[in-house]
Residue, then its C-alpha position, 0 to 999 in steps of 0.5 A: m210588889s205592891s205599892e205599898n209593900a215597895d213605900a215600906e220597903e223604902v222607909r225601912a232602907g231610909e231608916s237603915q241608912a239614917a241609923t248608920v254610923w260611919d267611923v269617918v265622914v270627910v266633908g270635900a273630895g279636893p286633895a285634903g279630903a281625898s288623903a283624909a279618906y285614903a288615910a281612915a280607909v287604909a286603917g280600915r274604918r268605914v269612911l263615907l267621902l261627901e262632895k258637892a259638886e259631880l267629879p271630875r270638876y274644875k278648880t282654879c289652881g295653877g297645878g304644880i305638884i312640887g316634891p312634897s306633894r309627890d311624897a305624900l301621895p297615896p303608894g302607886f298614884e300615878l301623876p297624870l302630868q302635863d309637863r315636867v319642868h326643867a326651866v324657870t324664867f324669873s321676871m320683875n314686872g314683865r322687866f330683867a327676864r332671866t331664865r334658870r335650867s336644871r338638868r333634872m326635873l324641878f316639879g311637875l304640872i297637872n290639871r286638877p280635874e283628873f288629879d283629884a278625882g284619881l285621888v278620890e279613886q284611891a280612896q275608894k279604892a282603900g275602901a272609902e264610899l263616895r256621895t257626889g251632889v250633896t251639900v252639908s248645911r251644918v254640923e252638930q255635936h249635941g241636940p236631938a240629931v245626935p244620939d250619944r256623945r260619941t257621934v256627930a250629926v252631919v246635916l245635908a240640905d236636903g234634911e238627911t242626917v249622915l251620923a259618924r264617930a268623927v268628921v274631917g272638914a275638907d270642904g275649903s276655906a268658906g266651907r260650913i266644917g272651918a266656920h263650925v270650928g272657928v277657924k280664924l283667918d289673917q291673909v287673904d289673897l285673890g288669884l285670877e286665872a285663864e286656861i289658854p289654848v294656844p298653836p303647837s309653835v307656842a306650846e313648843d316654846w312654853k315646853g319644860r318651862v315656866l314664868i314666874d313674874w314678881g308682880p306690880m303690887p306687893g306681894s304679888y306675882g304672876w305664873v304661866f304653867p304649861k299643859g300641852d296645848t293649853l298655858t295656865v295663865g295667873v296671877i295672885s295679890a292680896r285681896g282688897e285689890g280687885a281691880a289692879t289685880k284683874r290690870y295685872l292680869e290683862d296686862f301679862i297675858a298682853r305682854l306674853g303675847l297671848a291677848g290674841f287667844e280666847p281663854e277656855i275658862s277664866s276664873g277667880h279664887l280666894t286663897r286663906c292663911r290661918s291665924d297662928d291661934s286658930p283652932l284646928s278641931r272642935g270636939r270630933v270634927l278635924v279641919c285640914g287643907d284650905a278648910a284649916g287655912l292651911l297653905e304656904p303664906w308667901t307663894r300661896e302653895g296649897i297642893s302640898f298642904a292640903l296631901r300631908s294635912g289630909r293625911l294627918a286629919g284622917e290618921w287622927a280621926v281614926r283615933i277620935a273615931e275609937a274614942n270613948d270619951a270626950v276626954d280621950a277625944r280631945r286629947q287626940a284632936l290636940n295630938y293632931a293640932f301639935a302635928i300639924k303645928a310641928g309641920l305645917g305651921v313652922e313651914m307657914a312661920v317661915g313663908r311669912r317671913m318671906l312674905t314680908l320680905f318679898e312685899r318690901r324687897p322684890g328686887l333683892l329676891h330677884a337678884a339673888i334667885t337669878g344671880l347666886r348659885p345657893a339660892w337658885n339650889a336652895f329654890t330647886d332642893i325646895t321644889r324637888g322636896s329635899t328640903s322645905l323653906a323651914g328646913l332650909v332655914r333650920t339646917h343652913g346657918m348662913a340662910r338663917r342669919a340672912l333671914d333675921i338680919l333682914d327681918r331686923r332692918l325691915e322692922s327698924a325701917d318703919g317699926t314693924a314688919r307689916r303688909g302692904v308696904t312696897e319697896p322703891a321702884a327698881a331703877s328704869g331700864p328697858a323692858e326684855p321680851q319674856g318669851a327670849a328671857k336669857d339664860v342664867e347657869g351660875g352665881a356671884g359671890a355675896k358682895g354682887a348679890e349685896s349690890a343687887g339688892a341695893q340697886g333693884a332689879e338692874g343690879a340683878e342683871g349685873v350679878a347674872r352676868t357673871g355666872d359659870a357653870e349650869a346649876s344642879 
């Protein structure tokens, strides 16, 4: 073939590609984007999944897979579990460490590169097409790049324009699609994490057990998640506390006896929660997962929110793609927003209340979860997916009344339940090595819990000693 003919063929191919209108284009191939692409492709639509990185790629993430995440996975998806958690050690800034155990698995631990790549593979098997190494510069719903009112133009950094009947933004909390939609945020936190390879003797000590440490700054906490011969160690706190958060991580690692091991990866990430009035769509464009600011405000758990919102976004994007006019498209987008707010939005509202309580009274929560069987059972039910924070408050009158009472007490203490106010320091006491945390296997009565809350973390120690049999 002559060079002139080859050039002409390339031009025709380019024109054909430019003229292609996809039913759904998904931007971002994390859990939210892959779930959206899968849901739309399973419905028989032509789906294009765009990702700026090459897969697999590392993401700052603890990698905990709780029940709601597992339940939202595509049928037949095999989790690449690195460990199965049967025990949790709780501590308060390195002190008053107590371990609770369960006969049944609480949750699983994964590495994000393999997990994300597996989800993308499922979307591809369902019929979605993947393009990696592609950066989106903007989205246009009006103007010369848009051929008609049923079409959205996704403009790439190299100038190429991709056309779609509907677009799903799953490109992270600082992505282009969230900015286009106008997502508003009211909680931003900084997470720091280190992936630390350890020798077999250390890995064996952590096998099947995670550590959750209530941190020194209001609303902060740390974690150790074992994954074979590597420990994922991280901390999170409100943005604006960068130096203190870094110091917390350094102290945390040193306390654990891990300072002598060189991290394979050290990384940081901002998590962002949406405000109640933040939009979830604009025209024919939806957002989900981190791009929509959807995550649990207290724990900042995001994988289950990404999977669930991604699936909904994919399903409703199919309906938007089928809409013949702006009115119908708007109706479907509002239905998507309603579905999100009725489910994940309710969970976020309860999570905000829990965060406020945790910021003010971490000792009370520590006392309850380490000393009271109902609190531990609630934790296990939530992690396994048999209920949620919102479901617990909705169906258990005692939990609802307790949270209402605490809300009123906190509001009366300083006029409003606001972020950044810390509770008085717990009574002093000797630190307990976290690697040798005592096991707690039972609970005490409400009177013991009230005493524990009043006395801070030392009260928790007294409550914990009254345990009986292993819970759950």
